[in-house]
C-alpha positions in Angstrom: -6.9 -4.5 15.6 -6.8 -0.7 15.1 -9.7 1.6 14.4 -10.3 4.7 12.4 -7.3 5.7 10.3 -4.7 4.5 12.7 -3.3 1.8 10.4 -3.4 4.0 7.3 -1.4 6.7 9.2 1.1 4.1 10.3 1.6 2.9 6.8 2.1 6.5 5.6 4.7 7.2 8.3 6.7 4.1 7.6 6.8 4.7 3.8 7.8 8.3 4.3 11.5 7.1 4.7 11.4 6.5 0.9 10.8 10.2 0.4 7.9 9.6 -2.0 7.0 12.2 -4.5 3.5 10.6 -4.6 1.9 8.4 -2.0 -1.7 7.1 -1.8 -2.9 4.7 0.9 -6.4 3.5 0.3 -8.3 1.4 2.8 -10.1 -1.2 0.7 -11.3 -3.3 3.7 -14.9 -2.3 3.0 -14.7 -4.3 -0.3 -14.0 -7.5 1.7 -15.7 -9.2 4.6 -13.7 -7.3 7.1 -16.6 -5.6 8.9 -17.2 -1.9 9.6 -14.2 0.2 10.6 -11.7 -2.6 9.6 -8.2 -1.8 8.5 -7.1 -5.1 6.9 -6.8 -4.5 3.1 -4.9 -1.6 1.6 -3.9 -0.4 -1.8 -0.7 1.5 -1.7 0.7 3.5 -4.6 4.3 4.8 -4.0 6.3 6.9 -6.4 9.9 7.3 -5.3 13.5 7.7 -6.6 14.4 4.9 -4.1 12.9 2.4 -6.6 15.3 3.4 -9.4 17.3 0.4 -10.6 15.2 -2.0 -8.5 13.1 -4.8 -9.9 9.4 -5.1 -9.0 10.2 -7.8 -6.5 12.9 -5.7 -4.8 10.5 -2.8 -4.5 7.8 -5.0 -2.9 10.3 -6.5 -0.6 11.4 -3.1 0.6 7.8 -2.2 1.4 7.1 -5.5 3.2 10.2 -4.8 5.3 9.0 -1.3 6.1 5.5 -2.6 7.0 6.4 -5.7 8.8 4.8 -4.7 12.1 1.6 -3.7 10.4 1.4 -7.0 8.6 1.8 -8.8 12.0 -0.8 -6.6 13.6 -3.8 -7.1 11.3 -3.1 -6.0 7.8 -4.2 -9.0 5.8 -3.6 -7.7 2.2 -1.5 -5.1 0.5 -2.0 -4.2 -3.2 1.4 -2.6 -3.9 2.0 -0.3 -6.9 5.6 1.0 -6.9 7.0 3.4 -9.5 9.9 5.6 -10.2 9.0 9.2 -11.0 9.8 8.6 -14.6 7.5 5.5 -14.7 4.7 7.4 -13.0 5.0 10.3 -15.5 4.4 7.8 -18.3 1.7 5.7 -16.5 0.0 8.4 -14.4 -2.1 6.0 -12.3 -2.1 2.6 -10.7 -4.3 -0.3 -11.7 -7.7 -0.8 -10.2 -8.0 -3.4 -7.6 -9.7 -6.6 -8.5 -13.1 -7.5 -7.0 -12.7 -9.7 -4.0 -14.4 -13.1 -4.4 -15.4 -13.0 -0.7 -16.5 -9.3 -0.8 -19.9 -7.9 -0.8 
């Protein structure tokens, strides 16, 4: 398992290939029973032209493919929010993450 912001930075680097116009990677591990310093649960909001013409499932698949190693190495959950720039302009924010049943 990684420590600090190592996993968050890896996620950012891998998603950079999509040339996002907006990218947030939020470590939400503290909302779960992951322990101090954990990097297991992330909320990722990506706005990219690469999503144009793709379904939500295709968008998620592309991110899972980009983050395959991270998922194998300790990332337990990804809340993915994928938008085209036009969709983001209309929406302007991603949904709040639900409260974890096992969280504190």
